[in-house]
C-alpha positions in Angstrom: -3.3 5.8 -24.1 -0.7 3.5 -25.9 2.4 5.3 -24.3 1.1 5.0 -20.8 0.3 1.2 -21.6 3.9 0.9 -22.6 5.3 2.6 -19.7 3.0 0.5 -17.3 4.0 -2.9 -19.0 7.9 -1.9 -18.9 7.6 -0.9 -15.2 5.6 -4.2 -14.5 8.3 -6.2 -16.2 11.3 -4.4 -14.4 9.5 -4.9 -11.0 8.9 -8.5 -11.1 12.4 -9.2 -12.1 13.6 -7.8 -9.0 15.2 -10.4 -6.6 14.2 -8.3 -3.6 10.8 -8.6 -4.1 10.6 -12.3 -4.4 12.3 -12.3 -1.1 9.7 -10.4 0.4 7.2 -12.5 -1.2 8.8 -15.4 0.4 9.1 -14.3 4.0 5.3 -13.4 3.6 4.5 -17.0 2.3 6.6 -18.5 5.0 4.7 -16.3 7.9 1.5 -17.6 6.2 2.5 -21.1 6.7 4.1 -20.8 10.0 0.5 -19.1 11.2 -0.8 -22.6 10.9 1.5 -24.0 13.5 0.1 -21.2 16.0 -3.0 -23.1 16.4 -1.1 -25.7 18.6 0.4 -23.1 20.7 -2.5 -20.7 21.1 -5.7 -20.7 23.6 -9.5 -19.7 23.0 -10.6 -19.5 19.5 -7.5 -20.8 17.7 -9.2 -20.6 14.4 -9.6 -16.9 14.6 -6.2 -16.5 15.8 -4.6 -18.3 12.6 -6.9 -16.0 10.4 -5.8 -13.2 12.6 -1.9 -13.8 12.0 -2.4 -14.9 8.2 -4.3 -11.5 7.3 -2.0 -9.4 9.4 0.9 -10.8 7.5 -0.7 -10.5 4.0 -1.4 -6.8 5.3 2.1 -6.3 6.4 4.1 -7.7 3.4 1.8 -6.1 1.1 2.8 -2.7 2.6 6.5 -3.5 2.8 6.2 -4.3 -1.5 4.2 -1.2 -1.7 7.2 1.0 -0.3 9.8 -1.0 -1.7 8.4 -0.4 -5.3 7.6 3.2 -4.8 10.6 4.5 -3.2 13.1 3.4 -6.3 10.9 4.8 -9.0 13.1 7.9 -10.2 16.2 6.5 -8.7 16.5 3.2 -10.8 16.2 5.5 -14.1 18.8 7.9 -13.0 21.2 4.9 -11.9 20.3 3.3 -15.3 20.8 6.9 -17.1 17.3 6.3 -18.9 15.6 9.1 -17.3 17.7 11.5 -19.5 16.4 9.8 -22.5 12.7 9.9 -21.3 13.0 13.4 -20.3 14.4 14.4 -23.7 11.3 12.6 -25.3 7.9 14.2 -26.0 6.3 12.0 -23.3 4.6 14.7 -20.6 6.2 13.8 -17.3 2.9 13.3 -15.7 2.0 10.6 -18.2 5.5 9.2 -16.7 4.5 9.3 -13.1 0.9 8.0 -14.2 2.5 5.0 -16.0 4.8 4.3 -13.5 1.9 3.8 -10.9 -0.1 1.9 -13.0 2.7 -0.5 -13.5 3.5 -0.5 -9.7 0.0 -1.3 -9.0 -0.3 -4.2 -11.2 2.7 -6.0 -9.5 1.1 -5.1 -6.1 -2.1 -6.8 -7.4 -0.3 -9.8 -8.6 1.7 -10.2 -5.3 -1.3 -9.8 -3.2 -3.0 -12.2 -5.3 -0.4 -14.7 -4.8 -0.5 -14.2 -1.1 -4.4 -14.5 -1.1 -4.4 -17.5 -3.0 -1.8 -19.4 -0.5 -4.4 -18.3 2.4 -7.6 -19.5 0.5 -5.8 -22.7 -0.1 -4.5 -23.1 3.6 -7.6 -22.0 5.2 -10.0 -24.2 2.9 -7.8 -27.2 3.9 -7.8 -26.3 7.7 -11.0 -24.4 8.3 -12.8 -24.2 5.1 -13.5 -21.9 2.4 -12.9 -18.0 3.5 -16.3 -15.8 4.1 -17.0 -13.1 1.6 -15.9 -10.6 3.9 -12.3 -11.6 3.4 -12.3 -10.9 -0.2 -13.8 -7.5 0.5 -11.1 -6.7 3.2 -8.4 -7.4 0.4 -9.8 -5.1 -2.1 -9.8 -2.4 0.5 -6.3 -3.4 1.5 -5.6 -3.1 -2.5 -6.6 0.5 -2.3 -4.7 1.3 0.9 -1.7 0.0 -0.8 -2.4 2.0 -3.9 -2.4 5.3 -1.6 0.7 4.1 0.0 2.5 3.5 -3.3 1.4 7.3 -4.4 3.0 8.7 -1.5 6.2 6.4 -2.0 6.1 7.8 -5.6 5.5 11.3 -4.2 8.8 11.3 -2.2 10.9 9.6 -4.6 10.3 12.1 -7.3 12.6 14.7 -5.4 14.7 12.8 -3.2 16.8 9.6 -2.5 15.5 6.1 -1.7 16.5 6.3 1.9 14.9 9.4 2.2 11.9 8.3 0.6 11.6 5.4 2.6 11.9 7.2 6.0 9.1 9.8 4.7 6.8 6.7 3.2 7.4 4.9 6.6 6.5 7.9 8.5 3.1 8.5 6.4 2.3 4.3 7.3 2.9 5.2 10.7 0.9 8.3 11.1 -1.9 7.1 8.7 -2.5 3.8 11.2 -2.6 6.4 14.2 -4.7 9.2 12.7 -7.5 8.1 15.1 -5.0 8.1 18.1 -3.7 11.6 17.0 -7.0 13.1 16.8 -8.5 11.5 20.1 -5.2 12.6 22.4 -5.2 16.0 20.7 -9.2 16.7 21.3 -8.0 15.7 25.1 -5.6 18.5 25.3 -6.3 21.6 27.4 -4.6 24.0 25.1 -7.4 25.0 22.1 -4.4 25.6 19.5 -3.5 21.9 20.1 -6.9 20.6 19.6 -7.2 22.8 16.5 -3.9 21.1 15.0 -4.5 17.7 16.0 -7.8 18.5 14.0 -6.1 19.6 10.9 -3.6 16.7 10.9 -6.3 14.0 11.1 -8.3 15.8 8.0 -5.0 16.6 6.1 -2.8 13.6 6.7 -3.8 10.2 5.2 -6.2 7.8 7.4 -5.0 4.6 6.7 -7.4 3.0 9.1 -10.3 3.6 6.7 -9.2 0.7 4.6 -8.7 -1.5 7.7 -11.4 -4.1 7.7 -9.6 -7.1 9.1 -11.2 -7.6 12.4 -14.5 -8.1 10.6 -12.9 -10.5 8.3 -11.2 -12.5 10.7 -14.5 -12.9 12.7 -16.4 -13.5 9.2 -18.5 -10.6 9.8 -19.9 -8.8 6.7 -18.3 -5.4 6.1 -20.9 -2.5 5.9 -21.6 -1.3 2.4 -21.2 2.5 3.6 -17.6 1.4 5.1 -16.4 -0.1 1.5 -17.7 2.8 -0.5 -16.3 5.3 2.1 -13.1 3.4 1.7 -13.1 3.4 -2.3 -14.0 6.8 -2.6 -11.5 8.1 -0.4 -8.6 6.2 -1.6 -9.2 7.2 -5.2 -9.6 10.7 -4.3 -6.7 11.0 -2.2 -4.4 8.7 -4.3 -5.2 11.2 -7.4 -4.1 14.4 -5.3 -0.9 12.6 -4.2 -0.2 11.5 -7.9 -1.3 15.0 -8.9 1.5 16.4 -6.4 4.2 14.0 -7.6 3.6 14.5 -11.3 4.0 18.5 -10.3 7.2 17.8 -8.7 8.5 15.7 -11.2 7.7 18.3 -13.8 9.8 20.9 -12.2 12.8 18.6 -11.5 16.0 19.2 -13.6 17.9 16.3 -14.7 20.3 18.1 -16.6 
């Protein structure tokens, strides 16, 4: 436990010193502030439009931060030559992966918390304190970012940052299109195509499970069943992906 804590804390400290991370956070805050100006440019229910843009910005930039943190996991250690020191010590490689993941999730929690705090302040001043469903949707978003980070770590454990970024972005796109892939596949005339689309639907991540933004924007309650399913799905799937990352990383030769 002590070694896990040390790796996680060290990862957290390294990540929060990254200037690119602050740049991403700055643009996220800028979009949140810009969403207020959209109230004067939109028709219909302007408050809902502002909430939709602001919550969409939190989701988008949260995903960018998760991908950015995960893809450089091993590369930065190789670049600084510290991976050779770690590999030579009696530290299980699965513990290294887990510690890095915990540290990265700590950074994501901090960044998400800052954007959420800005959202709360802006909405409270303009529209009133956010509904409870908004906070529940952020918990679900955090679980989604945890799964996305796990995939980024898996890809970074055996490839370069560029390749890891491409693969993780593909997972992000597929994950948010899982329902569409299944729906279009089931409409195909070929039985093999329908079977393949169903296979992809159940094997690849379905990030739509974590998306409760529409309910939060309309200040509607999020069903308990949906929340619990998202939590269970996120924890289980993330554990499997991290297990695969640990297995791949343990077999990698750094000599």
